N, C-alpha and C positions, 0 to 999 in steps of 0.2 A: 513504369512510374518509379519502380525502386530504383532505379538506375539513376534518373532524374533528379530523384530526391536525394541520394547520396551525392551527388555530383552538387548540389545545392550546399548540404550541409558540408561537403569540404570547402567550398568557396565561403560559405560563412564561417566557418572553423578558422580558415585562413586570414579571412578579414578581423576576427576575434584577436587571433594570435599577434597579427599586425598593430591591432590597438593596444593590445596589452604591453608589449615592447616598446611603444610610444610612452605610453604612461610608466612604464616600470623597467625603464633602460638596465640593462645590465644585473638583471633578477638572476639570482641564484635558483636555479632551477631546481636544484635538491630540497631546498624548502617547500617545494609542491607535492602534494601527492600525486602520484602516477600510477592510475590503476593498471597500467601495462606491466609495470614492474614490483608491483605490491601486490599482496594477497588481502583477503578481507573484503573484496568488492562483491555486489550483487545487483541484479537489475532491479532498478525502481521506475514507477511511469513518471514521467516529468509531471504530471499533473498530481502528484501524491498530496503535495500541500493542499490544494482544493479538496481533494476525495476525504483527507483527515478531518478537514472543517466540516465537510458535509456531515461525516458521521458522529462528528460530535454534536451536531444540530439534530441529528435524529435520535441521540441517546438521552434526551431530557433531562440535561444537568449534571449528569455523571460521563464525563468525557470519558471516550474510550479510545481516543487517537494515539496515545502514548503506547497504550497496551496493542493494537494492532501495528503499529510501528517495530515494536520490538518481534512480534511474530513474524511479520514479514523480514526483519533482518535476521532472524533463524532459519530462513529457507534456504535451499540451495536452486533457487530456480526450478523448485519441484512443488511448490504450493503445499508442502507439507512438514510437520515440525512433530518430533516427539518431545512430549512436553514432560520431562521426566526431572525438572528443575525448578519446581514452582516458587518456591523462593527466591533464586536467581531471576525469574521471570517477572515477580512481582516487584523487584527491586528495580531492574531494568524499566520496568514500567512507570517507574516512580514512586512506587506504594512502598512506603517502611513503617518499621514500628511493630506493633502488637498484631495489628488486624490488616498488614500489607496482605498477606494471601488470601484471605477472605475477602478483602477489597478487589484484589486483582481475577479472583475468579468470578465475582460479581461483574466487573466488568467483560471478562471472558464470555459470560453466559448472556451478556446485552448484545455482544458482538453475534454471537449465534442466534439469538432472537432476531436481529436485524438483518440476519442471513449474508453476513459476511465472512462467516466461517462455520464450519462443522467440527463437532467434537464428538471423540469415543473414548470411554472408559479402558484401561487397562491397568496394567500393575500399577502405575503411578496414581491411580486412584481415579477419580469423574472424569478429570481432564488429563489424560495419558496421550492421545493423538489429535493433532488440529490440522484441518483442511481449511486453506484459504481459496476463496472461489474470488473470480474477477470483479474487482471492486466498481469498475465501470458499469457491468452487468447489473450489480446488485443497486447501486445509485439509479442506474437508469429504471430500473423495477418499483424503486419506492416512488421517483416523479411520476411514473405513470398511474401509482396509487395515490398522487397527492400529499406524498410526504415530504418531499423535496420542493422548496420554492423555485419560482422560475428564475430568480435571479441566479441563484448557485449553477442551476442546470444551464442556463445559459450560459454562464462563465466557463463552466466545465466544456461545454460545446465548443465555445470560442478558442479554450486551451488547447482542446484536443487538434483543432483545425490547424492551430499555430505549430504544434509538434507533428503532425501528419500521422495521429492516432487514429484508427477507426473502428474500436471497440464497440460503440454504440450500435455500430451498423450490423451487429450479430443479431439472430433471433432474440426474443425476450426471454429469459427463464421463468418460466410459472413456478408454482409451487412444486407442482405436482413433477415436473420435469427436474427441478433440483433434487427432490427426495429420489427421483429413480436416478440420477446421477452420483448421489451419496451412498444408495443402496448396491449398486453395481460394481 
């Protein structure tokens, strides 16, 4: 299946490139970001915009998506962040001013309470280390507990089919299993 999928993607990629050339003939390619020639890239689920909307819907009026996205952008595809720059992390999450770090820390606690991350204390204080869990699994668990509405979840399933993701097929993460994974 992976080979067929890659063939389909390359066919789609060729078609998109042909259309781009038609729409922008003579495009100066140096004006585009090429991830193969530039540093500073990471893997992001193609459904991330919808996952972020779902997170914000779960956080009851205290949006967490910008905080989560900053965390994601600080990983090296290892789901682990050393949070030793809280003021910078608060700023990159969109919080400024006198209460920036406090607001950021409250969003971090919300993300932890919702199950998207785990936090460990260390030399930088109560939030020194952060572990990111698979957001698809966390959203599925919230859906099964009736915290995510059906429209959001069905939209996520549709998007996952479009992009070929199968993360929802994994066994559900129970709170007991999540705690065991964190403690191991």
